[in-house]
Every structure is written in C-alpha cells, then in structure tokens.
Kinemage of the C-alpha trace (Angstrom):
@kinemage 1
@onewidth
@group {chain A} dominant
@subgroup {mainchain}
@vectorlist {calphas} color= white
{ca met a 1} P 66.137 1.430 85.446
{ca val a 2} L 63.654 1.189 82.526
{ca ala a 3} L 61.242 4.059 82.183
{ca pro a 4} L 57.553 3.021 81.852
{ca ala a 5} L 56.022 3.288 78.328
{ca pro a 6} L 53.756 6.227 77.877
{ca asp a 7} L 49.993 5.474 78.015
{ca ser a 8} L 48.760 5.405 74.381
{ca arg a 9} L 45.058 4.987 75.312
{ca pro a 10} L 42.912 7.977 74.209
{ca ala a 11} L 41.978 10.355 76.875
{ca pro a 12} L 38.392 10.011 78.095
{ca thr a 13} L 37.535 13.268 76.518
{ca asp a 14} L 38.727 12.089 73.070
{ca leu a 15} L 36.699 8.880 73.348
{ca glu a 16} L 33.575 10.755 74.295
{ca leu a 17} L 34.124 13.111 71.372
{ca arg a 18} L 34.456 10.217 68.946
{ca gln a 19} L 31.331 8.567 70.331
{ca glu a 20} L 29.416 11.810 70.027
{ca arg a 21} L 30.508 12.234 66.418
{ca tyr a 22} L 29.488 8.663 65.626
{ca arg a 23} L 26.081 9.156 67.237
{ca ala a 24} L 25.623 12.394 65.247
{ca tyr a 25} L 26.566 10.577 62.027
{ca arg a 26} L 24.162 7.758 62.769
{ca his a 27} L 21.378 10.210 63.565
{ca ala a 28} L 21.959 12.198 60.356
{ca his a 29} L 22.092 9.002 58.291
{ca his a 30} L 18.878 7.764 59.859
{ca ala a 31} L 17.147 11.120 59.292
{ca asp a 32} L 18.270 11.092 55.649
{ca arg a 33} L 16.876 7.593 55.148
{ca leu a 34} L 13.571 8.641 56.694
{ca ala a 35} L 13.389 11.700 54.435
{ca thr a 36} L 14.067 9.524 51.389
{ca arg a 37} L 11.331 7.106 52.428
{ca arg a 38} L 8.887 9.970 52.940
{ca arg a 39} L 9.665 11.320 49.460
{ca leu a 40} L 9.138 7.888 47.922
{ca leu a 41} L 5.901 7.469 49.851
{ca arg a 42} L 4.629 10.850 48.671
{ca trp a 43} L 5.414 9.955 45.046
{ca ala a 44} L 3.712 6.600 45.460
{ca ile a 45} L 0.614 8.306 46.880
{ca arg a 46} L 0.576 10.805 44.012
{ca leu a 47} L 0.939 8.080 41.416
{ca gly a 48} L -1.772 6.042 43.101
{ca thr a 49} L -4.093 9.041 43.250
{ca gly a 50} L -3.437 9.809 39.591
{ca ala a 51} L -4.117 6.236 38.559
{ca phe a 52} L -7.310 6.182 40.631
{ca ser a 53} L -8.486 9.466 39.103
{ca leu a 54} L -7.760 8.157 35.614
{ca ala a 55} L -9.662 4.963 36.396
{ca leu a 56} L -12.678 7.085 37.356
{ca leu a 57} L -12.291 9.485 34.435
{ca leu a 58} L -12.187 6.923 31.638
{ca pro a 59} L -15.624 5.403 32.406
{ca ala a 60} L -17.022 8.926 32.779
{ca leu a 61} L -15.691 9.888 29.345
{ca ala a 62} L -17.054 6.703 27.865
{ca leu a 63} L -20.452 7.365 29.463
{ca arg a 64} L -20.429 10.929 28.137
{ca thr a 65} L -19.682 9.625 24.635
{ca leu a 66} L -22.546 7.156 24.875
{ca thr a 67} L -24.844 9.906 26.136
{ca arg a 68} L -23.923 12.129 23.201
{ca glu a 69} L -24.644 9.271 20.796
{ca val a 70} L -28.050 8.667 22.377
{ca gln a 71} L -28.848 12.394 22.133
{ca glu a 72} L -28.548 12.626 18.363
{ca val a 73} L -31.654 13.910 16.590
{ca thr a 74} L -34.004 11.111 15.554
{ca ala a 75} L -37.388 10.695 13.928
{ca gly a 76} L -40.254 12.009 16.040
{ca asp a 77} L -38.235 14.634 17.928
{ca thr a 78} L -40.124 17.902 18.394
{ca leu a 79} L -38.085 20.883 17.254
{ca val a 80} L -37.915 23.720 19.788
{ca tyr a 81} L -36.479 27.211 19.441
{ca ala a 82} L -32.768 27.272 20.277
{ca ser a 83} L -32.632 30.850 21.583
{ca gly a 84} L -34.576 34.056 22.102
{ca asp a 85} L -37.766 34.693 24.032
{ca gln a 86} L -39.289 31.448 22.780
{ca ala a 87} L -36.288 29.240 23.592
{ca gly a 88} L -37.489 25.754 24.473
{ca leu a 89} L -40.939 26.215 22.919
{ca pro a 90} L -42.018 24.092 19.940
{ca val a 91} L -41.492 25.563 16.483
{ca ala a 92} L -44.929 26.097 14.914
{ca val a 93} L -45.006 26.210 11.143
{ca ala a 94} L -47.657 28.971 11.201
{ca ala a 95} L -45.130 31.280 12.896
{ca leu a 96} L -42.642 30.971 10.041
{ca ala a 97} L -43.146 33.420 7.210
{ca pro a 98} L -41.895 32.471 3.740
{ca gly a 99} L -38.304 33.614 3.231
{ca thr a 100} L -37.395 33.338 6.923
{ca ala a 101} L -35.432 30.897 9.053
{ca val a 102} L -35.067 29.944 12.724
{ca gln a 103} L -32.631 27.776 14.609
{ca ala a 104} L -33.888 24.883 16.694
{ca phe a 105} L -32.841 21.899 18.757
{ca pro a 106} L -34.598 18.549 19.091
{ca glu a 107} L -36.446 18.815 22.391
{ca gly a 108} L -34.372 17.570 25.327
{ca lys a 109} L -31.209 17.211 23.237
{ca ser a 110} L -29.739 20.712 23.304
{ca gly a 111} L -26.734 19.392 25.242
{ca asn a 112} L -25.298 18.161 21.943
{ca glu a 113} L -24.366 21.316 20.026
{ca arg a 114} L -24.137 19.286 16.820
{ca asn a 115} L -27.927 18.888 16.948
{ca leu a 116} L -28.461 22.569 16.092
{ca ile a 117} L -30.829 22.858 13.135
{ca glu a 118} L -31.602 25.616 10.633
{ca val a 119} L -35.314 25.496 9.738
{ca val a 120} L -36.146 27.486 6.587
{ca arg a 121} L -39.590 28.411 5.251
{ca leu a 122} L -38.980 28.754 1.511
{ca ala a 123} L -42.603 29.159 0.453
{ca ala a 124} L -46.133 28.912 1.749
{ca glu a 125} L -46.723 25.497 0.193
{ca leu a 126} L -46.242 22.512 2.480
{ca pro a 127} L -44.396 20.267 2.734
{ca thr a 128} L -42.139 21.400 -0.123
{ca gly a 129} L -41.883 24.944 1.209
{ca leu a 130} L -40.310 23.874 4.506
{ca val a 131} L -36.753 22.490 4.763
{ca ala a 132} L -34.180 21.957 7.483
{ca tyr a 133} L -30.408 21.556 7.563
{ca ser a 134} L -27.589 21.275 10.043
{ca ala a 135} L -26.658 24.707 11.412
{ca ile a 136} L -22.987 23.678 11.705
{ca cys a 137} L -20.841 24.907 8.825
{ca thr a 138} L -19.057 22.149 6.921
{ca his a 139} L -15.897 24.271 6.624
{ca leu a 140} L -14.592 24.556 10.197
{ca gly a 141} L -17.660 23.859 12.308
{ca cys a 142} L -18.875 27.396 13.041
{ca thr a 143} L -22.561 28.022 13.679
{ca val a 144} L -24.292 29.592 10.676
{ca met a 145} L -26.415 32.713 11.000
{ca pro a 146} L -30.001 32.115 12.180
{ca gln a 147} L -31.408 34.601 9.636
{ca leu a 148} L -31.083 34.243 5.891
{ca ser a 149} L -28.938 36.654 3.901
{ca ala a 150} L -30.455 39.293 1.609
{ca gln a 151} L -30.135 36.770 -1.229
{ca gly a 152} L -31.956 34.105 0.767
{ca tyr a 153} L -28.825 32.093 1.561
{ca ile a 154} L -27.661 30.465 4.790
{ca ala a 155} L -24.482 32.335 5.692
{ca cys a 156} L -21.564 31.414 7.936
{ca pro a 157} L -20.192 34.445 9.813
{ca cys a 158} L -16.723 32.963 10.351
{ca his a 159} L -15.298 32.702 6.829
{ca gly a 160} L -18.134 33.780 4.528
{ca ser a 161} L -19.367 30.419 3.253
{ca met a 162} L -22.919 30.559 1.854
{ca phe a 163} L -25.417 27.779 1.181
{ca asp a 164} L -28.611 27.801 -0.881
{ca pro a 165} L -31.501 26.305 1.148
{ca ala a 166} L -33.625 26.062 -1.997
{ca ala a 167} L -31.012 23.843 -3.671
{ca ala a 168} L -30.331 21.246 -0.944
{ca ala a 169} L -28.015 23.694 0.845
{ca ala a 170} L -25.505 23.590 -2.001
{ca val a 171} L -22.409 25.753 -1.556
{ca val a 172} L -22.738 29.020 -3.491
{ca his a 173} L -19.682 30.642 -1.907
{ca gly a 174} L -16.652 28.970 -0.273
{ca pro a 175} L -14.436 28.135 1.453
{ca ala a 176} L -16.864 25.352 2.436
{ca asn a 177} L -16.783 22.591 -0.174
{ca arg a 178} L -19.703 20.474 1.015
{ca pro a 179} L -23.433 21.219 1.451
{ca leu a 180} L -25.031 21.392 4.876
{ca pro a 181} L -26.528 17.964 5.720
{ca ala a 182} L -30.288 17.953 5.284
{ca leu a 183} L -32.672 16.934 8.057
{ca pro a 184} L -35.998 15.364 7.017
{ca ile a 185} L -38.883 17.064 8.798
{ca ala a 186} L -42.647 16.827 9.004
{ca val a 187} L -45.468 18.955 10.356
{ca ser a 188} L -47.714 17.224 12.864
{ca ser a 189} L -51.470 17.666 13.034
{ca asp a 190} L -51.050 20.398 15.650
{ca gly a 191} L -48.779 22.413 13.340
{ca val a 192} L -45.542 21.657 15.198
{ca val a 193} L -42.366 20.895 13.237
{ca arg a 194} L -40.825 17.519 14.028
{ca ala a 195} L -37.809 15.577 12.802
{ca ala a 196} L -38.616 12.724 10.439
{ca gly a 197} L -35.160 11.163 10.728
{ca gly a 198} L -31.523 11.954 11.344
{ca phe a 199} L -29.153 14.150 9.347
{ca ala a 200} L -28.548 12.896 5.806
{ca gly a 201} L -24.767 13.223 6.181
{ca pro a 202} L -21.976 13.937 8.643
{ca val a 203} L -22.362 17.164 10.607
{ca gly a 204} L -19.590 19.777 10.448
{ca pro a 205} L -16.175 19.400 8.817
{ca leu a 206} L -14.946 15.958 7.784
C-alpha cells in the first residue's frame, strides 16, 4: 500500500503572514513615494517663490536706480540745511559769515546722500566769496566735516584728507588725490542760495 504524499501547500497561517508582509511592503513603498513627491513639490514651490520674488525685485531695483538718477542736483535747486535746528530750511547767504561753512541738500533730494553739499563763505564779496563743493570725500567716500578747520580747510574726519575751498578744493593733505567736485551756485533775489548746475566732476572715489 502506497502512503499518500505529504501536503506541501503552506498552512493558512503562513499564507496570511506572507500577504500581510506584502501589504506592509506596498504601504511603506507607497508612503515613501508620497514623501518623495512632497519633498519635490516643496522644492518646486520654493524655487517658484524665489523666481517670483526675483522678478519683482529686479524692476524695483531698476526703478530705484532711475529715481536716484532723477534726484541728482540740477540747476535751479534751492539748497536747504542738511541738519541741525534749521534742517530743511533754505540756506540764506546773509546767515553765512565769512570763513564759515554749512552742509546742504538740494530741496527734495536728500534721499540721495551723494547730493550732500559743502557751502563755504570765503569772503563778504559776492559772488566770488561764496563757493560750494561735494561734501563726499574723494578718498573713500566719507562725509567731510561741516565746519572748516582752523586753517580754513575742508577736512575729512576718516583719514585726515584736507581740501582748500579757496583753491577749487585742491588737496592740501592726503590720502585723497583728487579735489572735491565743485558745484556752481547762485544767489537769488531773495538771498537764497541755489544750484546753478550739477557737480563739475564725479562725486566720491573713482
């Protein structure tokens, strides 16, 4: 008599276990794919946001540059005090004693710091006794002192450069190697100092 072959089919419990493991694998694989997609989506959103921000920023920078160009000092601008109790008020020539200086901005254009002007009353005679220069040092771009030195020079507090306002702001002491650009000015009928043009040369260091 031949004995029956043993049943090689997996027990129900083994089959269920294999199915459970397969379902767990599929679930983990699916969750991993979803996580990867979320990460890619987040990066895409960040890149898109960055590109959008840059697209907005570039026109803004261009507009700011154009605004700065428009705000350069030009002929006819009234000069107003840059600081102190009289800040924003017109500079009157009668208030400037010979041998003194004040710093001013063209009215409405103080947003451009390169418009800062050093107005110097050299002597009582007009117009020769009144001159104006850029108040930005040609060495490294520092703002010069608003008051003249004991020798009557325009002094830079950063590195000691000195300029002679009576000699077209020529350098009398370095390290600056270029005079302060002159600004043509005029005195109106009401005694207010006004610009008669733009700076004669580039402002600040080259």
